[in-house]
C-alpha positions as CSV (number, residue, x, y, z in Angstrom):
1,M,55.2,17.7,18.4
2,N,54.1,20.5,20.6
3,D,56.0,21.1,23.9
4,S,53.5,23.6,25.3
5,P,50.8,22.3,27.6
6,T,47.4,22.1,26.0
7,V,44.9,24.6,27.4
8,P,41.6,22.9,28.1
9,R,38.8,24.5,26.2
10,V,35.1,24.4,27.0
11,L,32.4,25.2,24.5
12,L,29.5,27.4,25.6
13,D,26.7,27.6,23.1
14,V,24.7,30.8,23.4
15,W,21.2,30.4,21.8
16,C,20.2,33.9,21.0
17,E,17.7,35.9,19.1
18,L,18.9,39.2,17.8
19,Q,15.6,41.1,18.4
20,C,15.4,39.8,22.0
21,P,15.8,42.4,24.8
22,D,16.7,39.6,27.2
23,C,19.6,38.6,25.0
24,F,20.8,42.2,25.1
25,R,20.7,42.1,28.9
26,A,22.7,38.8,28.8
27,L,25.6,40.5,27.1
28,G,27.0,41.7,30.5
29,D,27.1,38.1,31.7
30,L,28.9,37.0,28.5
31,D,31.4,39.8,28.9
32,A,32.1,38.7,32.5
33,L,32.5,35.1,31.3
34,R,35.0,36.2,28.6
35,E,36.9,38.2,31.2
36,K,37.1,35.4,33.7
37,Y,37.9,32.5,31.3
38,G,39.6,34.1,28.3
39,D,40.2,31.6,25.6
40,R,39.6,28.6,27.9
41,V,35.8,29.0,27.3
42,E,34.7,29.5,23.7
43,L,31.4,31.3,23.4
44,R,29.6,30.2,20.2
45,L,26.6,32.3,19.0
46,R,23.8,30.0,18.0
47,H,20.7,31.4,16.3
48,F,17.2,30.8,17.6
49,P,14.9,33.3,15.8
50,L,11.5,33.6,17.3
51,E,8.3,34.1,15.2
52,K,7.1,36.9,17.4
53,H,10.0,39.1,16.1
54,A,9.5,39.9,12.5
55,H,13.2,40.7,11.7
56,S,14.9,38.1,13.9
57,F,15.5,35.6,11.0
58,A,17.1,38.3,8.8
59,A,19.2,39.5,11.8
60,A,20.5,36.0,12.2
61,Q,21.4,35.8,8.6
62,A,23.2,39.2,8.7
63,A,25.1,38.1,11.8
64,E,26.3,35.0,9.9
65,E,27.6,37.2,7.2
66,A,29.2,39.5,9.8
67,A,30.9,36.4,11.2
68,V,32.3,35.5,7.7
69,Q,33.7,39.0,7.7
70,G,35.3,38.4,11.2
71,S,32.9,40.4,13.4
72,G,30.1,38.0,14.5
73,W,29.9,38.8,18.2
74,A,30.5,42.5,17.7
75,Y,27.8,42.7,15.1
76,A,25.4,40.7,17.3
77,A,26.0,43.0,20.2
78,A,25.5,46.1,18.1
79,V,22.2,44.8,16.7
80,L,21.0,43.8,20.2
81,A,21.7,47.3,21.3
82,R,19.1,48.5,18.7
83,T,16.3,46.0,19.1
84,D,13.6,48.6,19.3
85,E,15.0,50.3,16.2
86,L,15.2,47.0,14.4
87,G,11.6,46.3,15.2
88,A,10.5,49.7,13.9
89,R,12.7,50.1,10.8
90,G,13.5,46.5,9.8
91,E,16.4,45.2,7.7
92,E,17.9,48.6,6.8
93,V,19.1,48.7,10.4
94,L,21.1,45.5,9.8
95,V,22.9,47.1,6.9
96,E,23.5,50.3,8.8
97,V,25.1,48.4,11.7
98,A,27.4,46.6,9.3
99,R,28.5,49.9,7.8
100,E,29.0,51.4,11.3
101,L,31.3,48.5,12.2
102,G,33.3,48.9,9.1
103,L,32.0,45.7,7.5
104,D,31.2,45.3,3.8
105,A,27.6,46.5,4.2
106,D,26.8,45.8,0.6
107,E,27.8,42.2,1.1
108,V,25.6,42.0,4.2
109,D,22.7,43.4,2.1
110,T,23.4,40.9,-0.7
111,A,23.5,38.0,1.8
112,L,20.1,39.0,3.0
113,I,18.8,39.0,-0.6
114,D,20.4,35.8,-1.8
115,G,19.8,33.9,1.4
116,R,23.3,32.3,1.5
117,H,23.0,31.9,5.3
118,I,19.5,30.5,5.5
119,L,20.6,26.9,5.9
120,A,23.0,27.8,8.8
121,V,20.3,29.7,10.7
122,D,17.8,26.9,10.0
123,A,20.3,24.3,11.2
124,D,20.9,26.2,14.5
125,H,17.2,26.6,15.1
126,A,16.5,22.9,14.4
127,E,19.4,21.8,16.7
128,G,18.1,24.2,19.4
129,K,14.6,22.7,19.2
130,A,16.1,19.2,19.3
131,I,18.0,19.8,22.5
132,G,15.1,21.6,24.2
133,V,15.7,25.3,23.6
134,R,12.3,27.0,24.0
135,G,13.3,30.7,24.4
136,T,16.3,33.0,24.4
137,P,18.8,33.4,25.8
138,T,19.5,29.7,26.5
139,Y,23.0,28.3,27.2
140,E,24.4,24.8,26.7
141,I,27.7,23.9,28.3
142,G,28.9,20.3,28.8
143,G,25.5,18.8,28.1
144,V,23.8,21.1,30.6
145,L,21.0,23.3,29.2
146,L,20.3,26.5,31.1
147,D,17.2,28.5,30.1
148,A,17.6,32.2,30.9
149,S,14.6,33.3,28.9
150,K,12.4,33.9,31.9
151,S,15.1,35.0,34.4
152,Q,18.8,35.3,34.2
153,D,19.2,35.2,38.0
154,G,21.9,32.7,38.9
155,V,22.5,31.5,35.3
156,R,26.0,33.0,35.0
157,E,27.0,31.3,38.3
158,R,25.7,28.0,37.1
159,V,27.6,28.4,33.8
160,E,30.7,29.1,35.9
161,E,30.2,26.0,38.0
162,V,29.9,23.8,35.0
163,A,32.9,25.5,33.2
164,D,35.0,25.1,36.3
165,R,34.2,21.4,36.6
166,L,34.9,20.8,32.9
167,L,38.2,22.7,33.0
168,A,39.4,20.8,36.1
169,R,39.4,17.5,34.2
């Protein structure tokens, strides 16, 4: 038995591609949502690597390994801050970022080699396609899909409207 009131939680899926400059720009909105809602809204990173970015699939796998090590969002933000460098230098940047964050960089490198997170990344991508994700960033909250890949104008406000409605139930 738990005497404390249950805090309603809302899940916000963030479909992201870690070589996407628009996803980097979206981090400010995600920080604002975290600030406003705290643990009432759970932000879940979902991977949607795009073919136009050569290292996006590897970056998604590395982010999955970082999540296993307890730093998924921090790792994703750090990689997004270096999209140009990732494009120019490739997977070595992914290992460097892990090392800079104090993660087990050798394990991130090994995960890229052995492919242990390929199925998780593929599953995210397949689910994204199935629900209509076409670009990144795209948000899904309460069954509402919000595509911010062309413009992020008004998207955070729309996420807040849906979150407020769901939390008021």
